[in-house]
LUMKOL-952039 format. One record per residue: residue number from 1; y negated, z, x negated of N, C-alpha, C, O, CB in turn. Coordinates in Angstrom, 1 decimal, m for minus. Glycine has a CB too. Layout:
N
   pos      npy      npz      npx     capy     capz     capx      cpy      cpz      cpx      opy      opz      opx     cbpy     cbpz     cbpx
   NUM        Y        Z        X        Y        Z        X        Y        Z        X        Y        Z        X        Y        Z        X
...
END
This chain:
171
   pos      npy      npz      npx     capy     capz     capx      cpy      cpz      cpx      opy      opz      opx     cbpy     cbpz     cbpx
     1      1.2      0.0     m0.8      0.0      0.0      0.0     m1.2      0.0     m0.9     m1.3      0.7     m1.9      0.0      1.2      1.0
     2     m2.2     m0.8     m0.5     m3.4     m0.8     m1.3     m4.4      0.2     m0.8     m4.2      0.9      0.2     m4.1     m2.2     m1.2
     3     m5.5      0.4     m1.6     m6.4      1.5     m1.3     m7.0      1.4      0.1     m7.2      2.3      0.8     m7.6      1.5     m2.3
     4     m7.4      0.1      0.5     m8.0     m0.1      1.8     m7.0      0.3      3.0     m7.4      0.8      4.0     m8.4     m1.6      2.0
     5     m5.8      0.0      2.8     m4.8      0.3      3.8     m4.6      1.8      3.9     m4.5      2.3      5.0     m3.4     m0.4      3.5
     6     m4.6      2.5      2.8     m4.4      3.9      2.8     m5.6      4.6      3.5     m5.5      5.5      4.4     m4.3      4.5      1.4
     7     m6.8      4.1      3.2     m8.0      4.7      3.8     m8.0      4.4      5.3     m8.3      5.3      6.1     m9.3      4.0      3.2
     8     m7.6      3.2      5.7     m7.6      2.8      7.2     m6.6      3.7      7.9     m6.8      4.2      9.0     m7.2      1.4      7.3
     9     m5.4      4.0      7.3     m4.4      4.8      7.8     m4.9      6.3      8.0     m4.7      6.9      9.0     m3.1      4.8      7.0
    10     m5.6      6.8      7.0     m6.1      8.1      7.1     m7.2      8.2      8.2     m7.2      9.2      8.9     m6.8      8.5      5.7
    11     m8.0      7.2      8.3     m9.0      7.2      9.4     m8.3      7.2     10.8     m8.7      8.0     11.7    m10.0      6.0      9.3
    12     m7.3      6.4     10.9     m6.6      6.3     12.2     m5.9      7.7     12.5     m6.0      8.2     13.6     m5.5      5.2     12.2
    13     m5.4      8.3     11.5     m4.7      9.6     11.7     m5.8     10.7     12.0     m5.5     11.6     12.8     m4.0     10.0     10.4
    14     m7.0     10.6     11.4     m8.1     11.5     11.8     m8.4     11.4     13.2     m8.5     12.4     13.9     m9.3     11.2     10.9
    15     m8.5     10.1     13.7     m8.8      9.9     15.2     m7.7     10.5     16.0     m8.0     11.3     17.0     m9.0      8.4     15.5
    16     m6.5     10.2     15.7     m5.3     10.7     16.4     m5.2     12.2     16.5     m5.2     12.8     17.5     m4.0     10.1     15.9
    17     m5.2     12.9     15.3     m5.1     14.3     15.2     m6.3     15.1     15.7     m6.1     16.1     16.3     m4.7     14.7     13.8
    18     m7.5     14.6     15.5     m8.7     15.3     16.0     m8.7     15.2     17.5     m9.1     16.1     18.2    m10.0     14.8     15.4
    19     m8.3     14.1     18.1     m8.2     13.9     19.5     m7.2     14.8     20.2     m7.5     15.5     21.2     m7.9     12.5     19.9
    20     m6.0     14.9     19.6     m5.0     15.8     20.1     m5.4     17.2     20.0     m5.2     18.0     20.9     m3.6     15.5     19.4
    21     m6.0     17.6     18.8     m6.4     19.0     18.6     m7.5     19.4     19.6     m7.5     20.5     20.2     m6.9     19.1     17.2
    22     m8.5     18.5     19.9     m9.5     18.8     20.8     m9.0     18.9     22.2     m9.3     19.9     22.9    m10.6     17.7     20.8
    23     m8.1     18.0     22.6     m7.6     18.1     24.0     m6.7     19.3     24.2     m6.8     20.0     25.2     m6.7     16.8     24.3
    24     m5.9     19.6     23.2     m5.0     20.8     23.2     m5.8     22.1     23.2     m5.5     23.1     23.8     m4.0     20.8     22.1
    25     m6.9     22.1     22.4     m7.8     23.2     22.4     m8.5     23.5     23.7     m8.6     24.6     24.1     m8.9     23.0     21.3
    26     m8.9     22.4     24.4     m9.5     22.6     25.7     m8.4     23.1     26.7     m8.7     24.0     27.5    m10.0     21.2     26.2
    27     m7.2     22.6     26.6     m6.1     23.1     27.5     m5.9     24.6     27.2     m5.8     25.4     28.1     m4.8     22.3     27.2
    28     m5.8     24.9     25.9     m5.5     26.3     25.6     m6.6     27.2     26.1     m6.4     28.3     26.7     m5.4     26.5     24.1
    29     m7.9     26.8     25.9     m9.0     27.6     26.4     m9.1     27.8     27.9     m9.4     28.9     28.4    m10.3     27.0     25.9
    30     m8.7     26.7     28.6     m8.8     26.8     30.1     m7.6     27.3     30.8     m7.7     27.9     31.8     m9.1     25.4     30.6
    31     m6.4     27.1     30.1     m5.1     27.5     30.8     m4.4     28.6     30.2     m4.1     29.6     30.8     m4.2     26.3     30.9
    32     m4.2     28.6     28.9     m3.5     29.6     28.2     m4.2     30.9     28.0     m3.7     32.0     28.3     m3.0     29.1     26.8
    33     m5.4     30.8     27.4     m6.2     32.1     27.1     m6.4     33.0     28.3     m6.2     34.2     28.2     m7.5     31.7     26.4
    34     m6.8     32.4     29.4     m6.9     33.3     30.6     m5.6     34.1     31.0     m5.7     35.2     31.5     m7.4     32.5     31.8
    35     m4.5     33.6     30.6     m3.2     34.3     30.9     m3.0     35.5     30.0     m2.2     36.3     30.3     m2.0     33.3     30.8
    36     m3.8     35.5     28.9     m3.6     36.6     27.9     m4.4     37.9     28.4     m4.3     38.9     27.8     m4.1     36.2     26.6
    37     m5.1     37.7     29.5     m5.8     38.9     30.1     m5.4     39.1     31.5     m5.0     38.2     32.2     m7.4     38.6     30.0
    38     m5.5     40.3     31.9     m5.3     40.7     33.3     m6.3     41.8     33.7     m7.0     42.3     32.8     m3.8     41.1     33.7
    39     m6.4     42.1     34.9     m7.3     43.2     35.3     m6.4     44.2     36.0     m5.7     43.9     37.0     m8.4     42.7     36.3
    40     m6.5     45.5     35.6     m5.8     46.6     36.2     m6.8     47.7     36.4     m7.5     48.2     35.5     m4.6     47.1     35.3
    41     m6.9     48.2     37.6     m7.8     49.3     38.0     m9.3     49.0     37.6    m10.0     49.8     37.1     m7.4     50.6     37.3
    42     m9.6     47.7     37.7    m11.0     47.3     37.4    m11.3     47.1     36.0    m12.4     46.7     35.6    m11.9     48.3     38.0
    43    m10.3     47.2     35.1    m10.5     47.0     33.7     m9.7     45.9     33.2     m8.6     45.6     33.6    m10.1     48.3     32.9
    44    m10.3     45.1     32.2     m9.6     44.0     31.6     m8.5     44.6     30.7     m8.7     45.5     29.9    m10.6     43.1     30.8
    45     m7.3     43.9     30.7     m6.2     44.3     29.9     m5.8     43.2     29.0     m5.6     42.0     29.5     m5.0     44.9     30.8
    46     m5.5     43.4     27.7     m5.0     42.4     26.8     m3.5     42.3     27.0     m2.8     43.4     26.9     m5.3     42.7     25.3
    47     m3.0     41.2     27.4     m1.6     40.9     27.6     m0.9     40.4     26.3     m0.6     39.2     26.3     m1.3     40.0     28.8
    48     m0.8     41.2     25.3     m0.3     40.8     24.0      1.1     40.2     24.1      1.4     39.2     23.4     m0.3     41.9     23.1
    49      1.9     40.7     25.0      3.3     40.2     25.1      3.3     38.7     25.6      4.1     37.9     25.3      4.1     41.1     26.0
    50      2.3     38.4     26.5      2.2     37.0     27.0      1.8     36.1     25.9      2.4     35.0     25.7      1.2     36.9     28.2
    51      0.8     36.5     25.1      0.3     35.6     24.0      1.4     35.5     23.0      1.7     34.4     22.4     m0.9     36.2     23.3
    52      2.1     36.6     22.7      3.2     36.6     21.7      4.4     35.7     22.2      5.0     35.0     21.4      3.7     38.0     21.4
    53      4.7     35.7     23.5      5.8     34.9     24.0      5.5     33.4     23.9      6.3     32.6     23.5      6.1     35.2     25.5
    54      4.2     33.0     24.1      3.8     31.6     24.0      3.7     31.2     22.5      4.1     30.1     22.2      2.4     31.4     24.7
    55      3.2     32.1     21.7      2.9     31.9     20.3      2.5     30.5     19.9      3.2     29.8     19.2      4.2     32.3     19.5
    56      1.4     30.1     20.5      1.0     28.7     20.3      0.7     28.4     18.8      0.8     27.2     18.4     m0.3     28.4     21.0
    57      0.4     29.4     18.0      0.1     29.2     16.6      1.3     28.6     15.9      1.2     27.6     15.1     m0.3     30.5     15.9
    58      2.5     29.2     16.1      3.7     28.7     15.4      4.4     27.6     16.2      5.1     26.7     15.7      4.7     29.8     15.2
    59      4.3     27.6     17.6      5.0     26.7     18.4      4.3     25.3     18.5      4.9     24.3     18.9      5.3     27.2     19.7
    60      3.0     25.3     18.3      2.2     24.1     18.5      1.2     23.8     17.4      1.3     22.8     16.7      1.5     24.1     19.8
    61      0.3     24.7     17.2     m0.9     24.5     16.3     m0.5     24.2     14.8     m1.1     23.4     14.2     m1.8     25.6     16.3
    62      0.6     24.8     14.4      1.0     24.6     13.0      1.3     23.1     12.7      1.1     22.6     11.7      2.2     25.4     12.6
    63      1.8     22.4     13.8      2.3     21.0     13.7      1.1     20.0     14.0      1.2     18.9     13.6      3.4     20.7     14.6
    64      0.0     20.5     14.6     m1.0     19.6     15.0     m2.3     19.8     14.1     m2.9     18.8     13.7     m1.4     19.9     16.4
    65     m2.6     21.0     13.8     m3.8     21.3     13.0     m3.6     21.9     11.7     m4.0     21.4     10.7     m4.8     22.1     13.8
    66     m2.9     23.0     11.7     m2.8     23.8     10.5     m2.2     22.9      9.4     m2.8     23.0      8.3     m1.8     25.0     10.7
    67     m1.2     22.2      9.6     m0.7     21.3      8.6     m1.4     20.0      8.5     m2.1     19.7      7.6      0.8     21.0      8.9
    68     m1.3     19.1      9.6     m1.8     17.8      9.5     m3.3     17.7      9.3     m3.8     17.0      8.4     m1.4     17.0     10.7
    69     m4.1     18.4     10.1     m5.6     18.3     10.0     m6.0     18.9      8.6     m7.0     18.4      8.0     m6.3     19.0     11.1
    70     m5.4     19.9      8.2     m5.8     20.5      6.9     m5.5     19.5      5.8     m6.3     19.3      4.9     m5.1     21.8      6.6
    71     m4.3     18.8      5.8     m4.0     17.8      4.8     m5.0     16.6      4.9     m5.4     16.1      3.9     m2.5     17.3      5.0
    72     m5.2     16.2      6.2     m6.2     15.0      6.3     m7.6     15.4      5.8     m8.3     14.6      5.3     m6.2     14.6      7.8
    73     m8.0     16.6      6.0     m9.3     17.1      5.5     m9.3     17.0      4.0    m10.3     16.5      3.4     m9.6     18.5      6.0
    74     m8.3     17.5      3.4     m8.2     17.5      1.9     m8.2     16.1      1.4     m8.8     15.7      0.4     m7.0     18.3      1.4
    75     m7.4     15.2      2.0     m7.3     13.8      1.6     m8.7     13.1      1.8     m9.1     12.3      1.0     m6.2     13.1      2.4
    76     m9.4     13.5      2.9    m10.7     12.9      3.1    m11.7     13.3      2.0    m12.5     12.5      1.6    m11.2     13.4      4.5
    77    m11.6     14.5      1.6    m12.5     15.0      0.5    m12.3     14.1     m0.7    m13.3     13.7     m1.4    m12.3     16.4      0.1
    78    m11.1     13.7     m1.0    m10.8     12.8     m2.2    m11.2     11.4     m1.9    m11.8     10.7     m2.7     m9.3     12.9     m2.5
    79    m10.8     10.8     m0.7    m10.9      9.4     m0.4    m12.4      9.0      0.0    m12.7      7.8     m0.2    m10.0      9.0      0.7
    80    m13.2      9.9      0.5    m14.5      9.6      0.9    m15.3      8.9     m0.2    m16.2      8.1      0.1    m15.2     10.8      1.4
    81    m15.1      9.3     m1.4    m15.8      8.8     m2.6    m15.5      7.3     m2.9    m16.1      6.7     m3.7    m15.6      9.6     m3.8
    82    m14.5      6.8     m2.2    m14.1      5.4     m2.4    m14.7      4.5     m1.4    m14.4      3.3     m1.3    m12.5      5.3     m2.4
    83    m15.6      5.1     m0.5    m16.2      4.3      0.5    m17.7      4.4      0.3    m18.2      5.0     m0.6    m15.9      5.0      1.9
    84    m18.4      3.6      1.1    m19.9      3.5      1.0    m20.5      3.3      2.3    m19.8      3.0      3.3    m20.3      2.5     m0.1
    85    m21.9      3.3      2.4    m22.6      3.0      3.6    m22.3      3.9      4.8    m22.1      5.1      4.6    m22.3      1.5      3.9
    86    m22.3      3.2      5.9    m22.1      4.0      7.2    m20.7      4.6      7.3    m20.5      5.6      7.9    m22.3      3.0      8.4
    87    m19.7      4.0      6.6    m18.4      4.6      6.6    m18.4      5.9      5.9    m17.9      6.9      6.4    m17.3      3.6      5.9
    88    m19.1      6.0      4.8    m19.2      7.2      4.0    m20.0      8.3      4.8    m19.6      9.4      4.9    m19.8      7.0      2.7
    89    m21.1      7.8      5.4    m21.9      8.7      6.2    m21.1      9.4      7.3    m21.2     10.6      7.5    m23.2      8.0      6.7
    90    m20.4      8.5      8.1    m19.7      9.1      9.2    m18.4      9.9      8.8    m18.1     10.8      9.5    m19.2      7.9     10.1
    91    m17.9      9.5      7.7    m16.8     10.3      7.2    m17.3     11.7      6.7    m16.6     12.7      6.9    m16.1      9.6      6.0
    92    m18.5     11.7      6.2    m19.1     13.0      5.8    m19.3     13.9      7.1    m19.1     15.1      7.1    m20.4     12.8      5.1
    93    m19.8     13.3      8.2    m20.0     14.0      9.4    m18.6     14.5      9.9    m18.6     15.7     10.3    m20.6     13.0     10.5
    94    m17.6     13.7      9.9    m16.3     14.2     10.3    m15.9     15.4      9.4    m15.4     16.4      9.9    m15.2     13.0     10.2
    95    m16.0     15.2      8.1    m15.7     16.3      7.2    m16.4     17.6      7.5    m15.8     18.7      7.4    m15.9     15.9      5.8
    96    m17.7     17.5      7.7    m18.5     18.7      8.0    m17.9     19.5      9.2    m17.6     20.7      9.1    m20.0     18.4      8.3
    97    m17.6     18.8     10.3    m17.0     19.4     11.5    m15.6     19.9     11.2    m15.2     21.0     11.7    m17.1     18.5     12.7
    98    m14.8     19.1     10.5    m13.5     19.6     10.1    m13.5     20.8      9.3    m12.7     21.7      9.4    m12.7     18.5      9.5
    99    m14.4     20.8      8.3    m14.5     22.0      7.4    m14.9     23.3      8.2    m14.4     24.3      7.9    m15.4     21.7      6.3
   100    m15.9     23.1      9.1    m16.3     24.2      9.9    m15.0     24.8     10.7    m14.8     26.0     10.7    m17.4     23.8     10.9
   101    m14.3     23.8     11.3    m13.1     24.2     12.1    m12.1     24.8     11.2    m11.5     25.9     11.5    m12.5     23.0     12.8
   102    m11.8     24.3     10.0    m10.7     24.8      9.1    m11.1     26.2      8.6    m10.3     27.1      8.5    m10.5     23.8      8.0
   103    m12.4     26.3      8.2    m12.9     27.6      7.6    m12.8     28.7      8.7    m12.3     29.8      8.4    m14.3     27.5      7.1
   104    m13.2     28.4      9.9    m13.2     29.4     11.0    m11.7     29.7     11.3    m11.4     30.9     11.5    m13.9     28.8     12.3
   105    m10.9     28.7     11.3     m9.5     28.9     11.7     m8.8     29.8     10.7     m8.1     30.8     11.0     m8.7     27.6     11.8
   106     m8.9     29.5      9.4     m8.2     30.3      8.4     m8.8     31.6      8.0     m8.1     32.6      7.7     m8.1     29.5      7.1
   107    m10.1     31.7      8.2    m10.8     33.0      7.8    m10.9     34.0      9.0    m10.9     35.2      8.8    m12.2     32.7      7.3
   108    m10.9     33.4     10.2    m11.0     34.3     11.4     m9.9     34.2     12.4     m9.2     35.2     12.8    m12.3     34.1     12.1
   109     m9.7     33.0     13.0     m8.8     32.8     14.1     m7.3     33.2     13.9     m6.7     33.9     14.6     m8.9     31.4     14.6
   110     m6.8     32.7     12.8     m5.4     33.0     12.5     m5.2     34.5     12.2     m4.4     35.1     12.8     m4.9     32.2     11.3
   111     m6.0     35.1     11.3     m5.8     36.5     11.0     m6.0     37.4     12.2     m5.3     38.4     12.4     m6.7     36.9      9.9
   112     m7.0     37.0     13.0     m7.3     37.9     14.2     m6.2     37.8     15.2     m5.8     38.8     15.8     m8.6     37.4     14.9
   113     m5.6     36.6     15.4     m4.5     36.4     16.4     m3.3     37.2     15.9     m2.6     37.8     16.7     m4.2     35.0     16.6
   114     m3.0     37.1     14.6     m1.9     37.9     14.0     m2.1     39.4     14.3     m1.1     40.1     14.7     m1.8     37.6     12.5
   115     m3.3     39.8     14.1     m3.6     41.3     14.3     m3.4     41.6     15.8     m2.9     42.6     16.2     m5.0     41.6     13.9
   116     m3.9     40.7     16.7     m3.7     41.0     18.1     m2.2     41.0     18.5     m1.8     41.8     19.4     m4.5     39.9     18.9
   117     m1.5     40.1     18.0     m0.1     40.0     18.4      0.8     41.1     17.8      1.9     41.3     18.3      0.5     38.6     18.0
   118      0.4     41.7     16.7      1.2     42.7     16.1      1.3     44.0     17.0      2.1     44.9     16.8      0.8     43.1     14.7
   119      0.4     44.1     18.0      0.4     45.2     19.0      0.0     46.5     18.5      0.3     47.5     19.1      1.8     45.3     19.4
   120     m0.6     46.6     17.3     m1.0     47.9     16.8     m2.4     48.4     17.2     m2.8     49.5     17.0     m1.0     47.9     15.3
   121     m3.2     47.5     17.8     m4.5     47.9     18.3     m4.4     48.6     19.6     m3.6     48.3     20.4     m5.4     46.6     18.4
   122     m5.3     49.6     19.8     m5.3     50.3     21.1     m5.9     49.3     22.1     m6.6     48.4     21.7     m6.2     51.6     21.0
   123     m5.5     49.5     23.3     m5.9     48.5     24.4     m7.3     48.1     24.4     m7.7     47.0     24.5     m5.4     49.1     25.7
   124     m8.2     49.1     24.4     m9.7     48.9     24.5    m10.1     48.0     23.3    m10.9     47.0     23.5    m10.5     50.2     24.5
   125     m9.6     48.3     22.1    m10.0     47.5     20.9     m9.4     46.1     21.0    m10.0     45.1     20.7     m9.6     48.2     19.6
   126     m8.2     46.0     21.5     m7.5     44.7     21.6     m8.2     43.8     22.6     m8.4     42.6     22.3     m6.0     44.9     22.1
   127     m8.7     44.4     23.7     m9.5     43.6     24.7    m10.8     43.1     24.0    m11.1     41.9     24.2     m9.8     44.4     25.9
   128    m11.5     44.0     23.3    m12.7     43.6     22.7    m12.5     42.5     21.7    m13.2     41.5     21.7    m13.4     44.8     22.0
   129    m11.5     42.6     20.8    m11.2     41.6     19.8    m10.7     40.3     20.4    m11.2     39.2     20.0    m10.1     42.1     18.9
   130     m9.9     40.4     21.5     m9.4     39.2     22.1    m10.5     38.4     22.8    m10.6     37.2     22.8     m8.3     39.5     23.1
   131    m11.4     39.2     23.5    m12.6     38.5     24.2    m13.5     37.9     23.1    m14.0     36.8     23.4    m13.3     39.5     25.0
   132    m13.7     38.6     22.0    m14.5     38.0     21.0    m13.9     36.7     20.4    m14.5     35.7     20.2    m14.8     39.0     19.8
   133    m12.5     36.7     20.2    m11.8     35.6     19.8    m12.0     34.4     20.7    m12.3     33.3     20.3    m10.3     35.9     19.6
   134    m11.9     34.7     22.0    m12.0     33.6     23.1    m13.4     33.1     23.1    m13.6     31.9     23.2    m11.7     34.2     24.4
   135    m14.4     34.0     22.9    m15.8     33.5     22.9    m16.1     32.7     21.7    m16.8     31.6     21.8    m16.8     34.7     23.0
   136    m15.7     33.1     20.5    m15.9     32.3     19.3    m15.1     31.0     19.3    m15.5     30.0     18.6    m15.6     33.1     18.1
   137    m14.1     31.0     20.0    m13.3     29.8     20.1    m14.1     28.6     20.7    m13.8     27.4     20.4    m12.0     30.0     21.0
   138    m15.1     28.9     21.5    m16.0     27.9     22.0    m16.7     27.1     20.9    m16.8     25.9     20.9    m17.0     28.5     23.0
   139    m17.1     27.9     19.9    m17.8     27.2     18.7    m16.8     26.3     18.0    m17.1     25.2     17.6    m18.3     28.3     17.8
   140    m15.6     26.8     17.8    m14.5     26.0     17.2    m14.2     24.8     18.0    m14.0     23.7     17.4    m13.3     26.8     16.9
   141    m14.2     24.9     19.3    m13.9     23.8     20.2    m15.0     22.7     20.1    m14.8     21.5     20.1    m13.8     24.2     21.6
   142    m16.3     23.2     20.0    m17.4     22.2     19.8    m17.2     21.5     18.5    m17.4     20.3     18.5    m18.7     23.0     19.9
   143    m16.9     22.2     17.4    m16.7     21.5     16.1    m15.5     20.5     16.2    m15.6     19.4     15.7    m16.4     22.6     15.0
   144    m14.5     20.9     16.9    m13.3     20.1     17.1    m13.7     18.8     17.9    m13.3     17.7     17.5    m12.2     20.8     17.8
   145    m14.4     19.0     19.0    m14.8     17.8     19.8    m15.7     16.9     19.0    m15.6     15.7     19.1    m15.5     18.3     21.0
   146    m16.6     17.5     18.3    m17.6     16.7     17.5    m16.8     15.9     16.4    m17.2     14.8     16.0    m18.7     17.5     16.9
   147    m15.8     16.6     15.8    m15.1     15.9     14.7    m14.3     14.7     15.3    m14.2     13.7     14.7    m14.1     16.8     14.0
   148    m13.8     14.8     16.6    m13.1     13.7     17.2    m14.1     12.6     17.5    m13.7     11.4     17.2    m12.5     14.2     18.5
   149    m15.2     12.9     18.1    m16.2     11.8     18.4    m16.7     11.1     17.1    m16.8      9.9     17.0    m17.4     12.4     19.1
   150    m16.9     11.9     16.0    m17.3     11.4     14.8    m16.2     10.5     14.1    m16.5      9.5     13.5    m17.8     12.5     13.8
   151    m15.0     10.9     14.3    m13.8     10.2     13.8    m13.7      8.8     14.5    m13.4      7.8     13.9    m12.5     10.9     13.9
   152    m14.0      8.8     15.8    m14.0      7.5     16.5    m15.1      6.6     15.9    m14.9      5.4     15.7    m14.2      7.7     18.0
   153    m16.3      7.2     15.7    m17.4      6.4     15.2    m17.1      5.9     13.8    m17.4      4.8     13.4    m18.7      7.2     15.1
   154    m16.4      6.8     13.0    m16.0      6.4     11.6    m15.0      5.2     11.7    m15.2      4.2     10.9    m15.3      7.5     11.0
   155    m14.1      5.2     12.7    m13.2      4.1     12.8    m13.9      2.8     13.2    m13.6      1.7     12.7    m12.1      4.4     13.9
   156    m14.9      2.9     14.1    m15.7      1.8     14.5    m16.5      1.2     13.3    m16.5      0.0     13.1    m16.7      2.1     15.6
   157    m17.1      2.1     12.5    m17.8      1.6     11.3    m16.9      1.0     10.3    m17.2     m0.1      9.7    m18.5      2.8     10.6
   158    m15.7      1.5     10.1    m14.7      0.9      9.2    m14.3     m0.5      9.7    m14.3     m1.4      8.9    m13.4      1.8      9.1
   159    m14.0     m0.7     11.0    m13.7     m2.0     11.5    m14.9     m2.9     11.4    m14.7     m4.1     11.1    m13.2     m1.9     12.9
   160    m16.1     m2.4     11.6    m17.3     m3.3     11.5    m17.4     m3.8     10.0    m17.6     m5.0      9.8    m18.6     m2.5     11.8
   161    m17.2     m2.9      9.1    m17.3     m3.3      7.7    m16.2     m4.3      7.3    m16.5     m5.3      6.6    m17.2     m2.1      6.7
   162    m15.0     m4.1      7.8    m13.9     m5.1      7.6    m14.3     m6.4      8.2    m14.0     m7.5      7.6    m12.6     m4.6      8.2
   163    m14.8     m6.4      9.4    m15.2     m7.7     10.0    m16.3     m8.4      9.3    m16.2     m9.6      9.1    m15.7     m7.4     11.5
   164    m17.3     m7.7      8.8    m18.4     m8.3      8.0    m17.8     m8.9      6.8    m18.2    m10.0      6.4    m19.5     m7.3      7.7
   165    m17.0     m8.2      6.1    m16.3     m8.7      4.9    m15.5     m9.9      5.1    m15.5    m10.9      4.3    m15.5     m7.6      4.2
   166    m14.8     m9.9      6.3    m14.0    m11.1      6.6    m14.9    m12.3      6.9    m14.5    m13.5      6.6    m13.1    m10.8      7.8
   167    m16.1    m12.1      7.4    m17.0    m13.2      7.7    m17.5    m13.8      6.4    m17.8    m15.0      6.3    m18.1    m12.8      8.6
   168    m17.7    m12.9      5.4    m18.2    m13.4      4.1    m17.1    m13.9      3.2    m17.3    m14.4      2.1    m18.9    m12.2      3.4
   169    m15.9    m13.9      3.7    m14.7    m14.4      3.0    m14.3    m13.5      1.8    m13.7    m13.9      0.9    m15.0    m15.7      2.4
   170    m14.7    m12.2      1.9    m14.3    m11.3      0.8    m13.2    m10.4      1.1    m12.9     m9.5      0.3    m15.5    m10.4      0.5
   171    m12.5    m10.7      2.1    m11.3     m9.9      2.5    m10.1    m10.4      1.9     m9.0     m9.8      2.1    m11.2     m9.7      4.0
END
C-alpha cells in the first residue's frame, strides 16, 4: 500500500469510528445512564449493580473507542505531517477534538467509572460522583460529535484534493 492509500484508509476509519462512537455515546447518555439511577424515598440512588452488569466499558467501548480511536488518534499525529492545505487543517481539527475526548476518557471517565463500579463509595458520594460523571459526559459527547463532523469534512477535503490532482494529471 502506498502512502496515499494508507492516509485515505485512516481518514475513512476516522469517519467510521467517530460516527459509531458519537452515536453510541448518545445512546448511552439517553438510554443506559438513566438506568444507573433510581429514586427511593425521594432521594436519588446509584444503581451500581445495574452499571456493573451492563459494563459498557469492557463489553463495548474497549472495542470502539478505547482501542481503535486511540490507535487512530496516535496514527493521525504521525500521518498529519504528510498532508498539507485544507486536509491538514481539518485533520488538526479532528485531532483536537479526539485528544480532548481521549484525555478526558483516560484521565477521568475510566478511573471514575471503575471507582463507581467497585462499590466502595457510600451511597451519597456514589450518587454525587455518578451525577458529575453524567454531567461531564455531555462535554465529552460534544467533543465526540465535533470530531465526527470534522472527520467528514476531512474526508471531503481529501477527496477534493484527489479530484483536483486527477484533473491536473498528477495522480
